[in-house]
C-alpha positions as CSV (number, residue, x, y, z in Angstrom):
1,X,0.0,0.0,0.0
2,X,1.4,3.4,-0.9
3,X,1.7,6.2,1.6
4,X,-1.1,8.6,1.2
5,X,-0.2,12.1,0.2
6,X,0.6,14.6,2.8
7,X,0.1,13.0,6.2
8,X,0.0,16.0,8.6
9,X,2.1,15.9,11.7
10,X,1.5,17.4,15.1
11,X,2.7,17.4,18.7
12,X,1.0,16.2,21.9
13,X,2.7,17.7,25.0
14,X,2.2,16.9,28.7
15,X,4.3,19.8,29.8
16,X,6.6,17.2,31.5
17,X,8.5,18.5,34.5
18,X,12.2,17.5,34.2
19,X,14.3,16.9,37.3
20,X,15.8,20.2,38.5
21,X,13.3,22.4,36.5
22,X,10.7,24.7,38.0
23,X,7.1,24.8,36.8
24,X,7.8,28.2,35.2
25,X,10.8,26.8,33.3
26,X,8.6,23.9,32.2
27,X,5.9,26.2,30.8
28,X,8.5,28.4,29.2
29,X,9.9,25.3,27.5
30,X,6.5,24.3,26.3
31,X,6.1,27.7,24.6
32,X,9.6,27.4,23.2
33,X,8.8,24.0,21.7
34,X,5.5,25.3,20.2
35,X,7.3,28.3,18.7
36,X,9.9,26.0,17.1
37,X,7.1,23.6,16.0
38,X,5.5,26.5,14.1
39,X,8.7,27.1,12.1
40,X,9.0,23.3,11.5
41,X,5.6,23.0,9.7
42,X,3.6,21.2,12.4
43,X,-0.2,21.5,12.1
44,X,-1.2,21.5,15.8
45,X,0.2,21.5,19.3
46,X,-2.1,19.9,21.8
47,X,-1.7,19.8,25.6
48,X,-3.0,16.9,27.7
49,X,-5.0,17.1,30.9
50,X,-3.5,15.2,33.9
51,X,-3.9,15.6,37.6
52,X,-2.0,14.6,40.8
53,X,1.2,13.7,39.0
54,X,4.4,15.6,40.0
55,X,6.0,15.0,36.6
56,X,3.2,16.4,34.5
57,X,2.5,20.2,34.4
58,X,-0.6,20.2,32.2
59,X,-3.3,20.2,34.8
60,X,-5.0,23.5,34.0
61,X,-5.1,22.7,30.3
62,X,-7.2,25.7,29.0
63,X,-4.9,28.2,30.9
64,X,-1.8,26.7,29.3
65,X,-3.4,26.6,25.8
66,X,-4.0,30.4,26.2
67,X,-0.4,30.9,27.2
68,X,1.0,29.0,24.2
69,X,-1.5,30.5,21.8
70,X,-0.5,34.0,22.9
71,X,3.2,33.3,22.1
72,X,2.5,31.7,18.6
73,X,0.8,33.0,15.5
74,X,-0.2,30.3,13.0
75,X,0.0,26.9,14.9
76,X,-3.3,25.4,16.0
77,X,-3.3,25.0,19.8
78,X,-5.7,22.7,21.5
79,X,-6.4,20.0,24.1
80,X,-5.4,16.4,23.7
81,X,-7.6,16.3,25.6
82,X,-10.0,17.9,28.0
83,X,-11.3,15.0,30.1
84,X,-14.9,15.9,29.8
85,X,-16.3,13.9,32.9
86,X,-14.1,16.2,35.0
87,X,-15.9,19.3,33.9
88,X,-19.2,20.9,33.4
89,X,-19.9,21.2,29.6
90,X,-21.0,24.8,30.1
91,X,-17.7,25.8,31.6
92,X,-15.7,24.0,28.9
93,X,-17.8,25.8,26.2
94,X,-17.1,29.1,28.0
95,X,-13.4,28.5,28.3
96,X,-12.9,27.3,24.7
97,X,-15.3,29.9,23.3
98,X,-13.2,32.6,25.0
99,X,-10.0,31.0,23.6
100,X,-11.6,30.8,20.2
101,X,-12.6,34.5,20.3
102,X,-9.1,35.5,21.4
103,X,-7.2,33.3,18.8
104,X,-9.7,32.9,15.9
105,X,-9.5,29.7,13.9
106,X,-6.6,28.4,15.9
107,X,-8.1,26.5,18.8
108,X,-9.0,22.8,18.9
109,X,-11.2,21.1,21.5
110,X,-10.1,17.5,21.9
111,X,-12.4,15.6,24.3
112,X,-11.8,12.3,26.2
113,X,-13.7,10.4,28.7
114,X,-11.0,9.0,31.0
115,X,-10.2,10.9,34.2
116,X,-6.5,11.5,33.4
117,X,-5.7,10.6,37.0
118,X,-6.4,8.1,39.8
119,X,-9.8,7.2,41.2
120,X,-9.5,9.3,44.4
121,X,-8.4,12.4,42.5
122,X,-11.2,11.9,40.0
123,X,-13.7,11.9,42.9
124,X,-12.0,15.0,44.4
125,X,-12.4,16.8,41.0
126,X,-16.0,15.8,40.6
127,X,-17.9,13.5,43.0
128,X,-20.3,12.2,40.3
129,X,-17.4,11.3,38.0
130,X,-18.6,7.8,37.2
131,X,-22.0,9.0,36.2
132,X,-20.5,11.8,34.1
133,X,-18.2,9.3,32.3
134,X,-21.2,7.1,31.4
135,X,-23.1,10.1,30.0
136,X,-20.1,11.2,27.8
137,X,-22.2,11.3,24.6
138,X,-24.9,13.5,26.2
139,X,-22.2,15.8,27.7
140,X,-20.7,16.1,24.2
141,X,-24.1,17.0,22.8
142,X,-24.4,19.8,25.4
143,X,-21.0,21.3,24.3
144,X,-22.1,21.3,20.7
145,X,-25.3,23.0,21.6
146,X,-23.5,25.7,23.6
147,X,-21.3,26.5,20.5
148,X,-24.3,26.6,18.2
149,X,-25.9,30.0,17.1
150,X,-29.3,28.4,17.6
151,X,-28.7,28.2,21.4
152,X,-29.1,32.0,21.6
153,X,-32.8,31.5,22.4
154,X,-32.2,29.0,25.2
155,X,-32.5,29.7,28.9
156,X,-28.9,28.5,29.6
157,X,-26.3,29.9,27.2
158,X,-22.5,30.0,26.9
159,X,-22.8,33.4,25.2
160,X,-19.0,33.6,24.5
161,X,-19.1,30.3,22.6
162,X,-22.1,30.9,20.3
163,X,-21.0,30.8,16.7
164,X,-17.3,30.6,17.6
165,X,-15.3,28.2,15.4
166,X,-13.7,25.6,17.7
167,X,-13.5,22.2,16.0
168,X,-14.2,19.2,18.3
169,X,-12.1,16.0,18.2
170,X,-13.0,12.8,19.9
171,X,-10.1,11.1,21.7
172,X,-9.9,7.4,22.4
173,X,-7.7,4.8,24.0
174,X,-10.1,1.9,23.6
175,X,-12.9,1.1,21.0
176,X,-15.7,2.9,22.9
177,X,-15.1,6.4,21.5
178,X,-14.5,5.1,18.0
179,X,-18.3,4.2,17.8
180,X,-19.2,7.7,19.1
181,X,-16.8,9.6,16.8
182,X,-18.2,7.7,13.8
183,X,-21.8,8.2,14.8
184,X,-21.3,12.0,15.3
185,X,-19.2,12.4,12.1
186,X,-16.3,13.9,14.1
187,X,-12.5,13.5,13.7
188,X,-11.0,10.8,15.8
189,X,-7.6,10.7,17.6
190,X,-6.3,7.5,19.1
191,X,-3.8,7.4,21.9
192,X,-1.6,4.7,20.5
193,X,1.5,6.3,22.1
194,X,0.5,4.3,25.2
195,X,-2.7,2.4,24.5
196,X,-1.5,0.1,21.7
197,X,-3.8,-2.9,22.1
198,X,-7.0,-1.5,20.5
199,X,-5.5,0.7,17.7
200,X,-6.5,-1.5,14.7
201,X,-9.9,-2.3,16.0
202,X,-10.7,1.3,16.9
203,X,-9.6,2.6,13.4
204,X,-11.6,-0.1,11.7
205,X,-14.8,0.6,13.7
206,X,-14.5,4.3,13.2
207,X,-14.0,4.0,9.4
208,X,-16.7,1.4,8.9
209,X,-19.4,3.2,11.0
210,X,-18.5,6.7,10.0
211,X,-21.5,8.9,9.1
212,X,-20.8,12.2,7.3
213,X,-21.7,15.4,9.2
214,X,-21.7,19.1,8.7
215,X,-18.1,19.3,9.9
216,X,-16.7,16.2,8.2
217,X,-17.5,14.4,4.9
218,X,-15.2,11.4,5.4
219,X,-13.3,9.8,8.3
220,X,-10.3,11.7,9.7
221,X,-7.9,9.9,11.9
222,X,-5.1,11.2,14.1
223,X,-2.8,8.5,15.5
224,X,-0.3,8.9,18.4
225,X,3.3,7.7,18.6
226,X,6.4,8.2,20.7
227,X,9.4,9.6,18.8
228,X,12.9,10.0,20.1
229,X,15.2,11.0,17.2
230,X,18.9,12.0,17.4
231,X,22.0,12.1,15.2
232,X,22.8,8.5,15.8
233,X,20.9,5.4,17.0
234,X,23.1,5.3,20.1
235,X,22.3,8.9,21.1
236,X,18.6,8.3,20.6
237,X,18.8,5.1,22.8
238,X,20.6,7.1,25.4
239,X,17.9,9.8,25.4
240,X,15.2,7.0,25.6
241,X,16.4,5.9,29.1
242,X,14.4,8.9,30.6
243,X,11.3,7.4,29.0
244,X,12.0,3.9,30.2
245,X,12.4,5.2,33.8
246,X,9.2,7.1,33.4
247,X,7.3,4.0,32.3
248,X,8.7,1.9,35.1
249,X,7.5,4.7,37.5
250,X,4.0,4.3,36.1
251,X,4.0,0.5,36.6
252,X,5.5,0.7,40.1
253,X,3.5,3.7,41.3
254,X,6.6,5.7,41.9
255,X,6.1,8.7,39.6
256,X,9.0,11.0,39.6
257,X,10.3,14.0,37.6
258,X,11.7,13.2,34.2
259,X,15.3,12.0,34.9
260,X,18.4,13.0,32.9
261,X,19.4,10.3,30.4
262,X,22.1,7.8,31.2
263,X,23.9,5.1,29.1
264,X,21.7,2.3,27.8
265,X,22.5,-0.7,29.9
266,X,21.5,-4.4,29.7
267,X,19.1,-3.7,32.7
268,X,17.2,-1.1,30.6
269,X,17.2,-3.6,27.6
270,X,15.7,-6.3,29.9
271,X,13.0,-3.8,31.1
272,X,12.0,-3.1,27.5
273,X,11.5,-6.9,27.0
274,X,8.9,-7.0,29.8
275,X,5.7,-8.0,28.0
276,X,3.6,-5.1,29.4
277,X,6.2,-2.5,28.8
278,X,7.0,-3.9,25.4
279,X,3.3,-3.7,24.5
280,X,2.9,-0.2,25.8
281,X,5.9,1.1,23.8
282,X,5.0,-0.8,20.6
283,X,4.6,2.4,18.6
284,X,7.7,4.2,19.8
285,X,10.2,5.1,17.1
286,X,13.7,5.6,18.5
287,X,16.8,6.1,16.6
288,X,18.6,8.2,14.0
289,X,16.6,9.9,11.2
290,X,17.2,7.1,8.8
291,X,16.2,4.4,11.3
292,X,13.0,6.2,12.3
293,X,12.1,7.2,8.8
294,X,11.7,3.6,7.7
295,X,9.6,2.8,10.8
296,X,7.3,5.9,10.4
297,X,6.8,5.1,6.7
298,X,5.6,1.5,7.6
299,X,3.4,2.9,10.4
300,X,1.7,5.4,8.0
301,X,1.2,2.7,5.4
302,X,-0.4,0.4,7.9
303,X,-2.6,2.9,9.7
304,X,-3.4,5.1,6.7
305,X,-3.6,7.9,9.3
306,X,-4.5,11.3,8.1
307,X,-2.2,12.8,10.7
308,X,0.4,11.6,13.2
309,X,0.6,13.2,16.6
310,X,4.0,12.7,18.3
311,X,4.9,12.6,21.9
312,X,8.4,12.9,23.1
313,X,9.5,12.3,26.7
314,X,13.0,13.7,26.4
315,X,14.7,15.3,29.5
316,X,16.3,18.4,27.9
317,X,14.4,21.0,25.9
318,X,17.2,21.3,23.2
319,X,17.2,17.6,22.6
320,X,13.4,17.6,22.6
321,X,13.3,20.4,20.0
322,X,15.9,18.7,17.8
323,X,14.0,15.4,17.9
324,X,10.9,17.2,16.7
325,X,12.9,19.0,14.0
326,X,14.2,15.7,12.7
327,X,10.7,14.2,12.8
328,X,9.4,17.2,10.7
329,X,12.2,16.5,8.2
330,X,11.1,12.9,8.0
331,X,7.5,13.8,7.4
332,X,8.3,16.4,4.7
333,X,10.4,13.8,2.9
334,X,7.7,11.1,3.2
335,X,5.1,13.6,1.9
């Protein structure tokens, strides 16, 4: 199968806090990355929503989106995603309507149904979290209503959102949201940078069940992957040790700041062979530009994705930016 023409490429950022960095430095680095991404030809830069995790700075997602949008000019800035069960649809519509008015035609609203945190924190955010998660489709309908001009006659309005152009994307890490995105005729983004098991089923369901809508005539897929690209395979492997430690922290419940890279050891190689970790990092492309280019080409051919959204868990901002620069070169060459 041939690579489709012009697969777009984007960035998903968690505003990861590296060891020895303040939150202010972390946010400044997120902006610096976005500014560079703009010059590299990236389509969008999305920030995730996570809570109660010392190594992730993107908790107040809409605030960070505003900060990054203010410091950039053409790049689309959005949420990957807002975890809707954590929030009232009215407040989300007001926040993103405001952002859409401030930065016209540049704001994306990606919505997910997972909590982006542990059970206790989810309940601290919203006591009826479980109920809200089950009514995700209804909550999504409410957001669409608040953005519609027709809602101007309603009793309850998000006046700052009415008629504002903020496209909605459905995010998924299992097959549930694929059915919903297809039924609603909305673009679909799959979190295969960590949830690798259901990627193929989710894409197949979404494409088979897709119903055209006012916003989208045919299916549109965004697929996540991890990328760590450096001048040599050895250097990229070295940089990847920060990611390996981070993954181990997730499995052991000892979440820590992103650690500086160290030499790749046999111990790290053994960790990568652990079946759970191996599965989780299945769509992680690590190496020199030439090495990763071949892997990315195969990945695009298989997924037929309209867009790749890349995550990169590198300790240092300069290495992170360079990795994204090399990824953009790969995408330009493949396109």
